[in-house]
C-alpha positions as CSV (number, residue, x, y, z in Angstrom):
1,M,-12.4,114.4,65.7
2,T,-11.9,112.3,62.6
3,K,-8.4,113.9,62.1
4,R,-7.6,113.2,65.7
5,L,-8.6,109.5,65.4
6,S,-6.8,109.1,62.1
7,G,-3.6,110.5,63.7
8,A,-4.0,108.1,66.6
9,I,-4.5,105.2,64.3
10,V,-1.4,106.1,62.4
11,A,0.6,106.3,65.6
12,L,-0.8,102.9,66.8
13,S,0.0,101.3,63.5
14,L,3.6,102.6,63.6
15,A,4.0,101.3,67.2
16,A,2.4,98.0,66.3
17,G,4.4,97.5,63.1
18,G,7.7,98.6,64.5
19,G,7.3,97.6,68.1
20,V,8.7,100.9,69.1
21,A,7.1,103.3,71.6
22,A,6.6,106.9,70.6
23,D,9.6,109.2,71.4
24,E,9.0,111.5,74.3
25,V,9.5,115.3,73.9
26,T,9.0,117.9,76.6
27,L,8.4,121.4,75.4
28,Q,8.6,124.3,77.8
29,L,6.5,127.4,76.8
30,K,7.6,130.9,77.5
31,W,4.2,131.9,79.0
32,V,0.8,130.5,80.1
33,T,-1.4,128.5,77.8
34,Q,-2.7,131.0,75.2
35,A,-2.9,131.4,71.4
36,Q,0.7,132.7,71.4
37,F,1.5,128.9,71.4
38,A,-1.4,127.7,69.3
39,G,0.7,125.8,66.8
40,Y,1.9,123.3,69.4
41,Y,-1.5,122.7,70.9
42,V,-3.0,122.3,67.4
43,A,-0.2,119.8,66.4
44,E,-1.1,117.8,69.4
45,D,-4.9,118.0,68.9
46,Q,-4.7,117.2,65.2
47,G,-2.5,114.2,65.6
48,F,0.5,115.7,63.9
49,Y,2.9,114.7,66.7
50,D,1.4,111.2,66.7
51,E,2.0,110.9,63.0
52,E,5.7,111.6,63.6
53,G,5.9,109.0,66.4
54,L,6.2,111.6,69.1
55,D,4.6,111.8,72.6
56,V,4.8,115.5,73.4
57,T,4.3,117.0,76.8
58,I,3.6,120.8,76.7
59,L,4.5,122.6,79.9
60,P,2.9,126.1,80.3
61,G,5.1,128.9,81.5
62,G,4.3,131.7,84.0
63,P,5.7,134.7,85.8
64,D,8.0,132.4,87.9
65,I,9.2,130.1,85.1
66,A,12.2,131.0,83.0
67,P,12.6,128.6,80.0
68,T,16.4,129.0,80.1
69,Q,16.5,127.8,83.7
70,V,14.1,124.9,83.0
71,I,16.2,123.5,80.1
72,A,19.4,124.1,82.0
73,G,18.0,121.9,84.8
74,G,17.0,119.2,82.5
75,G,13.3,119.9,82.8
76,A,12.7,120.2,79.0
77,D,14.1,119.0,75.7
78,V,13.2,122.2,73.8
79,V,11.9,125.6,74.9
80,V,10.1,128.6,73.4
81,E,12.2,131.7,74.1
82,W,12.9,135.1,72.8
83,M,16.3,135.4,71.1
84,P,17.6,138.3,73.3
85,A,17.2,136.1,76.4
86,A,18.6,133.1,74.6
87,L,21.7,134.9,73.3
88,A,22.3,136.6,76.7
89,A,22.1,133.2,78.4
90,R,24.5,131.7,75.8
91,E,27.1,134.3,76.4
92,K,26.8,133.5,80.1
93,G,27.6,129.9,79.5
94,L,24.2,128.2,78.7
95,P,24.8,126.8,75.2
96,L,21.3,127.4,73.7
97,V,20.9,126.9,69.9
98,N,18.0,128.1,67.8
99,I,16.7,125.1,65.8
100,A,13.6,126.8,64.3
101,Q,11.9,130.2,64.1
102,P,8.1,129.9,63.7
103,F,7.6,133.7,64.4
104,K,8.8,135.8,61.5
105,S,7.8,139.2,63.0
106,S,7.9,140.8,66.5
107,G,4.7,141.6,68.3
108,M,6.3,143.8,70.9
109,M,5.4,147.5,71.2
110,L,5.1,150.4,73.6
111,T,1.6,151.7,74.3
112,C,1.3,155.3,75.5
113,W,-1.4,157.8,76.5
114,K,-1.9,160.3,73.7
115,D,-2.9,163.0,76.1
116,A,0.5,162.8,77.7
117,G,1.8,164.6,74.7
118,I,3.6,161.7,73.1
119,E,3.6,161.6,69.4
120,T,7.0,160.4,68.4
121,P,9.7,158.2,70.0
122,D,11.6,161.4,70.9
123,D,8.7,162.4,73.1
124,L,9.5,159.5,75.4
125,K,12.2,161.5,77.1
126,N,11.5,162.5,80.7
127,R,8.7,160.0,80.9
128,T,8.0,157.0,83.1
129,L,7.9,153.8,81.0
130,G,6.7,150.4,82.1
131,V,9.1,147.6,81.1
132,W,9.0,143.9,81.5
133,F,12.1,142.3,83.0
134,F,13.2,138.7,83.4
135,G,15.0,138.9,80.0
136,N,12.2,140.7,78.3
137,E,13.8,144.1,78.9
138,F,16.7,143.6,76.5
139,P,14.9,144.9,73.3
140,F,13.7,148.0,75.2
141,M,17.1,148.8,76.6
142,S,18.7,148.4,73.1
143,W,16.1,150.7,71.6
144,M,16.7,153.4,74.2
145,S,20.4,153.1,73.7
146,S,20.1,153.5,70.0
147,M,18.3,156.8,70.6
148,G,20.8,158.0,73.1
149,I,18.2,157.9,75.9
150,S,19.4,157.0,79.4
151,T,17.3,154.5,81.4
152,D,18.7,155.8,84.8
153,G,16.0,158.2,85.5
154,K,13.9,161.1,84.1
155,G,15.7,164.0,82.5
156,E,16.2,165.9,79.3
157,N,17.7,162.7,77.8
158,G,16.5,160.1,80.2
159,V,13.5,158.0,81.2
160,E,12.4,156.4,84.4
161,V,11.9,152.7,84.0
162,L,9.1,151.2,86.0
163,K,9.4,147.4,86.4
164,Q,6.1,146.3,85.0
165,G,4.3,143.3,86.2
166,F,2.6,141.1,83.6
167,N,-0.5,143.3,83.5
168,V,-1.6,146.7,82.2
169,D,-2.4,148.4,85.5
170,P,0.5,150.9,85.4
171,L,-1.1,152.5,82.3
172,L,-4.6,152.3,83.5
173,Q,-3.7,153.8,86.9
174,R,-1.5,156.5,85.3
175,Q,1.6,155.3,87.1
176,A,3.3,155.2,83.7
177,D,3.0,157.2,80.5
178,C,3.7,154.1,78.4
179,I,3.8,150.4,79.1
180,S,5.1,147.3,77.3
181,T,2.5,145.4,75.4
182,M,2.2,142.7,72.7
183,T,0.1,143.3,69.6
184,Y,-1.8,140.1,70.4
185,N,-2.3,140.4,74.2
186,E,-1.8,143.3,76.6
187,Y,-2.8,146.0,74.1
188,W,-6.2,144.4,73.9
189,Q,-6.4,144.2,77.7
190,V,-6.1,148.0,77.7
191,I,-8.9,148.2,75.1
192,D,-11.1,145.8,77.0
193,A,-10.6,148.0,80.1
194,G,-12.7,150.7,78.3
195,V,-9.9,152.7,76.6
196,N,-10.6,153.9,73.1
197,P,-7.8,153.2,70.6
198,D,-7.9,156.9,69.7
199,E,-6.7,157.7,73.2
200,L,-3.5,155.7,72.6
201,V,-0.2,156.0,70.7
202,T,1.7,152.8,69.9
203,F,5.3,152.3,68.8
204,K,5.9,148.9,67.3
205,Y,9.5,147.7,67.7
206,E,9.2,146.3,64.1
207,D,8.5,149.8,62.8
208,Q,11.3,151.3,64.9
209,G,13.9,149.0,63.3
210,V,14.9,147.5,66.6
211,A,12.7,144.4,66.5
212,T,14.3,141.2,67.8
213,L,13.2,137.6,67.2
214,E,10.6,136.2,69.5
215,D,9.3,132.7,70.2
216,G,12.0,130.6,68.6
217,L,12.7,127.0,69.5
218,Y,15.9,126.3,71.4
219,V,17.8,123.2,72.6
220,L,21.1,122.6,74.3
221,E,23.9,122.5,71.8
222,G,25.4,119.3,73.1
223,N,22.2,117.3,72.5
224,L,22.4,118.0,68.8
225,D,25.5,115.7,68.6
226,D,23.1,112.8,69.3
227,A,21.7,111.7,66.0
228,A,18.6,110.2,67.6
229,F,17.9,113.5,69.4
230,A,18.4,115.5,66.2
231,D,16.0,113.2,64.3
232,K,13.5,113.6,67.1
233,M,13.7,117.4,66.9
234,A,13.4,117.3,63.1
235,R,10.1,115.4,63.5
236,F,9.0,117.7,66.2
237,V,9.6,120.8,64.2
238,R,7.9,119.3,61.1
239,A,4.8,118.5,63.1
240,S,4.9,121.8,64.9
241,M,5.0,123.8,61.7
242,K,2.1,121.8,60.4
243,G,0.3,122.9,63.5
244,W,1.2,126.5,63.0
245,K,0.1,126.6,59.4
246,Y,-3.2,124.9,60.3
247,A,-3.7,127.5,63.1
248,E,-3.0,130.4,60.6
249,E,-5.6,128.9,58.2
250,N,-8.2,128.0,60.9
251,P,-7.7,130.7,63.6
252,E,-11.1,130.3,65.3
253,E,-10.7,126.5,65.5
254,A,-7.1,127.0,66.8
255,A,-8.3,129.4,69.5
256,M,-10.9,126.8,70.7
257,I,-8.2,124.1,70.8
258,V,-6.1,126.4,73.0
259,L,-9.1,127.0,75.3
260,D,-9.5,123.2,75.6
261,N,-6.0,123.1,77.0
262,D,-6.3,125.9,79.4
263,Q,-6.4,124.2,82.8
264,T,-6.7,127.5,84.7
265,G,-10.0,128.6,83.1
266,A,-8.5,132.1,83.0
267,Q,-8.8,132.6,79.2
268,T,-11.9,133.7,77.3
269,E,-13.1,132.7,73.9
270,K,-13.2,136.4,72.7
271,H,-9.6,137.1,73.8
272,Q,-8.1,133.9,72.4
273,K,-9.8,134.3,69.0
274,R,-8.6,137.8,68.8
275,M,-5.1,136.8,69.9
276,M,-4.9,134.0,67.4
277,G,-5.8,136.5,64.6
278,E,-2.9,138.7,65.7
279,V,-0.4,135.9,66.2
280,A,-1.2,134.6,62.7
281,K,0.2,137.9,61.4
282,L,3.5,137.2,63.2
283,T,4.0,133.6,62.0
284,A,2.9,134.4,58.5
285,G,5.9,134.1,56.1
286,S,7.8,131.6,58.2
287,N,8.2,128.0,57.2
288,G,10.1,127.4,60.5
289,A,13.6,128.1,59.1
290,L,15.5,131.0,60.7
291,D,16.2,133.9,58.3
292,P,19.9,134.8,58.8
293,A,19.1,138.4,58.1
294,D,16.5,138.5,60.9
295,Y,19.1,136.8,63.2
296,Q,21.8,139.4,62.3
297,R,19.4,142.3,62.9
298,T,18.7,140.9,66.3
299,V,22.4,140.5,67.1
300,D,23.2,144.0,65.9
301,T,20.4,145.5,68.0
302,L,21.6,143.7,71.1
303,L,25.2,144.7,70.5
304,A,24.2,148.4,70.2
305,G,23.8,148.9,73.9
306,G,26.5,151.5,74.5
307,S,28.3,150.9,77.8
308,D,25.8,148.2,78.8
309,P,25.0,146.0,75.7
310,V,22.8,142.9,76.1
311,I,25.6,140.8,74.6
312,T,29.2,141.9,74.3
313,K,30.4,140.0,71.2
314,E,29.1,138.3,68.1
315,P,27.7,134.9,69.0
316,E,29.1,131.8,67.4
317,G,27.0,128.6,66.8
318,A,23.8,130.2,68.2
319,W,21.6,128.8,65.5
320,T,21.5,126.0,63.0
321,H,19.5,125.1,59.9
322,A,20.3,121.4,60.3
323,I,17.0,120.6,62.0
324,T,14.7,122.6,59.7
325,D,16.6,121.3,56.6
326,A,15.8,117.7,57.8
327,A,12.3,118.7,58.7
328,L,11.2,120.6,55.7
329,N,13.2,119.2,52.8
C-alpha cells in the first residue's frame, strides 16, 4: 500500500508541477486476466506506470478477441501477441512491429498419454493431436513440417489435427492422444483433473528446437514515426519491465495482484501462484530487449513450412530496439 501511495504521490506531483495530465495507453492482452500477464498488473498496482506519467488501461483478452484485429481497428495502442501470429499478420498487410520481448523462452508444449505408446516425437505419427487455432497453430504446423509429418490426416506419415478449444477436455475424454498445453496453464489443468504426471509424456517446443517467441509487445509501425508516441512507449516498456522483474522476485504477491484484477472470479489462488512460478521461468533472462538470435530462430521455423509455410519471405522491419534502447539505457 505504501508503494502504491508513493507512486500516486509522484504522479500527482508531476501533474501538479508540469500541469500535464498523464499520457493514456491502452494495452490489449492476448488472453484473460491471469499470471501470464502479471508484469503489467504489477506495474499498475505498484505505481510504476504512475511514476512514468502514464494512465494505462489493461484490456483482458478471450477466445473471441484477436489482438491483431483490436490494434488494426484502433482499439489499443500496444498488444501482447505471439510472434508467429504477428509476423503472419504483417505479411498480410498489418504493419506490426515488436518493440519489446518480456518472454525469453516458450511455454508451449504437447502433452500426451503415455499409455498410447508415445515416447518420442516420431511416435506422434498416425495419432490425433489437439491443436489451438486462431494464430496459435503456426508453431505446431512448422514443427510437423520440419519432421516431414503431414497434418492432413492419420497415416504412416500423417496426423489428424483436432481443433482444440481452450480447455483440456479432448485429452481427458480420450478424443486426442495429445493436446496443446502451456507449461504454466493447461498442463496443470490436466494434473488438477486427477491425472498423475507419470501418466503423461510432454514435448516442449523449446526442447524440440522449434520454439517461437511468445508474448511480445507490438505496435503499428506508422505510430513509431510520432516522437511523442515513441517516448510514451519507452516509458511504458520501462515501467512494464519493472513490473515483470518485481513479479519474478515476488511471485506470490504478484499472483495475488492478478487475482485482485480478475473481474470474472474464475481464477483461483492455487492456480495463479503456480502459474506465476512457471511464467517467471519464461521471463527470466530478459530485460525486455528482443534477442535477434531468438527472432531469427522464430523466422526460420516459420519459413520451414514446406508447401504451406506460415510466412513466405524474410520479414523486414518487423522489430526494433529503438524503444527498449530508450527505456533501458
